[in-house]
C-alpha positions as CSV (number, residue, x, y, z in Angstrom):
1,M,42.7,90.6,57.0
2,P,39.6,93.0,57.1
3,R,37.3,92.9,60.0
4,I,33.4,93.5,59.4
5,L,30.5,93.6,62.2
6,L,27.5,92.3,61.3
7,I,24.7,94.2,63.0
8,D,21.3,91.5,62.6
9,D,19.0,89.9,65.2
10,D,18.9,86.6,62.6
11,E,20.2,83.5,64.9
12,H,20.5,81.8,61.4
13,L,22.3,84.2,59.7
14,A,25.5,85.2,61.1
15,A,27.3,81.4,61.2
16,P,27.0,80.9,57.5
17,L,28.0,84.3,56.5
18,T,31.0,83.8,59.1
19,T,32.0,81.1,57.3
20,Y,31.7,82.6,54.0
21,F,33.4,85.5,54.8
22,A,36.4,83.5,56.0
23,R,36.9,82.1,52.5
24,F,37.5,85.8,50.7
25,G,39.6,86.5,53.4
26,C,37.7,88.5,55.6
27,T,36.4,88.3,59.4
28,L,32.9,88.7,60.6
29,D,31.7,89.3,63.8
30,S,28.6,89.7,64.5
31,A,26.1,91.6,67.6
32,K,22.3,90.6,67.2
33,R,21.3,93.9,69.4
34,P,22.2,97.7,68.0
35,S,23.4,98.5,71.7
36,E,25.9,95.4,71.6
37,G,26.6,96.4,67.9
38,I,27.7,100.3,69.1
39,A,29.6,98.6,72.0
40,K,31.5,96.7,69.6
41,L,32.4,99.4,66.9
42,R,33.6,101.4,69.6
43,A,36.3,98.8,71.3
44,G,37.6,97.3,68.2
45,H,38.6,98.5,64.8
46,Y,36.5,97.9,62.0
47,D,36.7,98.1,58.2
48,A,33.3,97.6,57.7
49,A,29.4,97.1,59.0
50,I,26.5,95.4,58.3
51,L,22.8,96.4,59.2
52,D,20.0,95.1,59.1
53,V,16.9,97.7,59.0
54,M,14.3,95.7,61.2
55,L,16.2,95.5,64.5
56,P,15.2,95.4,68.0
57,E,16.0,98.3,70.4
58,M,16.0,100.7,67.1
59,D,15.9,100.4,63.9
60,G,19.0,100.3,61.4
61,F,18.2,103.6,60.2
62,E,18.6,104.7,63.9
63,L,21.4,102.9,64.4
64,C,23.0,104.2,61.1
65,R,22.2,107.4,62.4
66,E,24.0,106.8,65.8
67,I,26.9,105.5,64.5
68,R,27.5,108.5,61.4
69,K,27.7,111.0,64.9
70,E,31.0,108.9,65.8
71,S,32.5,107.6,62.8
72,D,32.8,107.0,58.8
73,I,33.0,103.5,58.9
74,P,31.5,102.1,55.2
75,I,28.2,101.0,56.1
76,V,25.7,98.7,54.0
77,M,22.1,98.3,55.0
78,L,20.3,95.1,54.7
79,T,16.6,96.1,53.1
80,A,13.4,94.1,52.6
81,R,13.1,93.4,48.6
82,G,11.2,96.2,46.8
83,E,11.4,98.6,49.5
84,V,12.7,101.5,47.8
85,M,12.1,104.0,50.4
86,D,14.3,101.9,53.1
87,R,17.3,102.2,50.5
88,V,16.6,105.8,49.9
89,V,16.6,106.8,53.8
90,G,19.4,104.6,54.5
91,L,21.7,106.6,51.8
92,E,20.2,109.7,53.2
93,L,21.4,108.7,56.4
94,G,24.9,108.1,55.7
95,A,24.8,104.3,54.7
96,D,27.4,103.6,51.5
97,D,25.0,100.5,49.8
98,Y,22.4,98.4,50.4
99,V,21.6,95.0,49.6
100,P,18.2,93.6,49.4
101,K,17.0,90.5,51.3
102,P,17.1,87.4,50.4
103,F,20.3,87.6,49.1
104,E,23.0,85.6,47.6
105,P,26.1,85.9,50.6
106,R,28.7,85.7,47.3
107,E,26.7,89.5,46.6
108,L,27.1,91.3,50.3
109,V,30.5,90.0,50.3
110,A,31.1,91.5,46.6
111,R,29.6,94.9,47.7
112,V,32.0,95.0,50.7
113,Q,34.8,94.3,48.8
114,T,33.9,97.0,46.0
115,I,33.6,99.5,49.2
116,L,36.7,98.4,50.4
117,R,38.8,98.7,47.6
118,R,37.2,102.0,47.1
119,Q,38.1,103.2,50.9
120,R,42.3,101.8,50.2
121,S,42.8,103.2,46.5
122,V,43.5,106.6,45.6
123,P,40.9,108.2,43.3
124,A,42.1,109.4,39.7
125,A,43.5,112.9,39.5
126,A,46.3,114.8,37.6
127,P,49.9,112.7,38.0
128,N,51.4,113.8,41.3
129,A,48.3,115.8,42.6
130,Q,47.7,113.7,45.2
131,L,46.9,117.1,47.5
132,R,44.0,119.1,45.5
133,V,43.7,122.8,47.3
134,F,41.2,125.2,46.7
135,D,39.9,128.6,48.6
136,G,39.0,127.3,51.5
137,L,38.9,123.6,51.0
138,S,41.6,120.7,50.2
139,I,41.8,117.4,49.6
140,D,44.2,114.8,50.3
141,L,44.0,111.7,48.3
142,D,46.5,110.0,49.1
143,R,44.8,110.3,53.3
144,R,41.5,110.6,51.8
145,Q,41.1,113.7,54.3
146,V,39.4,117.0,53.8
147,M,39.9,120.0,55.3
148,R,37.1,123.1,55.4
149,H,38.7,126.3,56.2
150,G,41.5,124.5,58.1
151,E,39.1,122.1,60.1
152,R,38.7,118.6,59.1
153,V,35.4,117.6,57.7
154,E,34.1,113.3,58.0
155,L,33.1,112.0,55.0
156,T,32.0,108.9,54.3
157,G,33.7,106.5,51.6
158,T,31.3,107.4,48.9
159,E,30.9,111.0,50.0
160,F,35.1,111.3,49.4
161,D,35.0,109.8,46.2
162,L,32.3,112.0,44.5
163,L,34.2,114.7,45.9
164,A,37.5,113.6,44.5
165,L,35.8,113.0,40.9
166,L,35.1,116.4,41.0
167,A,37.9,118.0,42.1
168,G,39.9,115.8,39.7
169,E,38.9,118.3,36.7
170,P,37.3,121.2,38.7
171,G,34.7,122.7,36.1
172,K,34.0,119.9,34.4
173,V,30.4,119.0,34.2
174,F,29.9,115.2,35.8
175,S,26.6,113.4,34.9
176,R,24.9,111.1,36.9
177,D,26.1,108.8,34.9
178,D,29.6,109.7,35.4
179,I,29.1,109.5,38.7
180,L,27.6,106.5,38.7
181,N,30.6,104.8,37.2
182,R,32.8,105.8,40.1
183,L,29.6,105.3,42.8
184,R,28.9,101.8,41.5
185,G,27.1,99.1,43.7
186,H,23.4,100.8,43.7
187,E,20.5,98.9,41.8
188,A,19.3,100.6,38.3
189,E,15.9,101.5,40.2
190,L,17.8,104.1,42.9
191,F,20.7,105.0,40.1
192,T,19.4,108.8,39.6
193,R,18.0,109.5,43.2
194,A,21.5,107.5,45.0
195,V,23.7,110.4,43.3
196,D,21.6,113.0,44.3
197,I,21.3,112.0,47.9
198,V,25.1,111.7,48.0
199,V,25.7,115.1,46.2
200,S,23.3,116.8,49.0
201,R,24.8,115.1,51.9
202,L,28.6,116.3,50.8
203,R,27.6,120.0,50.2
204,K,25.4,120.0,53.6
205,K,29.1,118.7,55.4
206,L,31.4,121.7,53.3
207,E,28.6,124.4,54.2
208,P,29.1,127.6,54.3
209,L,31.4,126.5,51.3
210,D,28.8,126.1,48.4
211,C,31.5,124.7,45.9
212,I,29.5,121.9,44.1
213,K,27.0,123.1,41.5
214,T,24.3,121.7,39.6
215,L,23.6,122.8,35.8
216,R,20.0,121.5,35.4
217,N,19.5,118.4,33.1
218,A,23.5,117.9,32.9
219,G,24.9,117.1,36.0
220,Y,27.1,118.5,38.9
221,A,30.9,120.5,38.8
222,L,32.8,121.9,41.5
223,A,33.2,125.2,41.4
224,V,35.8,127.0,43.4
225,A,38.7,129.0,43.0
226,P,42.1,127.4,43.1
227,G,44.2,128.0,46.5
228,E,47.6,127.5,47.4
229,S,49.2,124.7,49.4
230,S,51.1,125.1,52.3
231,S,53.9,122.9,51.2
């Protein structure tokens, strides 16, 4: 049963969401303060975290940044309706998705379920090719692990899915629409910006490799020479 941690100081939110998530086979724990939430994340195993933007001690953006220093757990941000920049900043800091307030509980459950399915699925690739090896870069699709020059790179689920998509067909240009079909879940007003943000995050984590190329008005492609597997 997936365990989800909600970090939100709204006293009237945790109880009904706990009941609602249970209906869909998920255990929802809650914390009212960021410090309490971080302690719970460190002490126990959680499959995803839901963070409100407006929190005491530190806001949800700072909390997301702190969590990303230690964990690649999927993160869903709860933002005020219409606050587009809130969502942009959350994505830039490593959030996987966002849900605007007010929201229907079923929508939040659906977003979390989508992320969890993505985490547990093996991205599409060539048959029997669960290990993609390139010059300085290897991608284990089964374990969802990435190695850069022999060192593990910690990616969020969304970042891994993007890299796996590009690595499935090296050199092929994927348009933003192509990518969004895989990284679904974001609202239309942020579709284009969301893809650019995730690409930017991924490029930074893969440095000094410069393997994701931008083709103006076309999209993105993985441009790196094939390598040899050590197996």
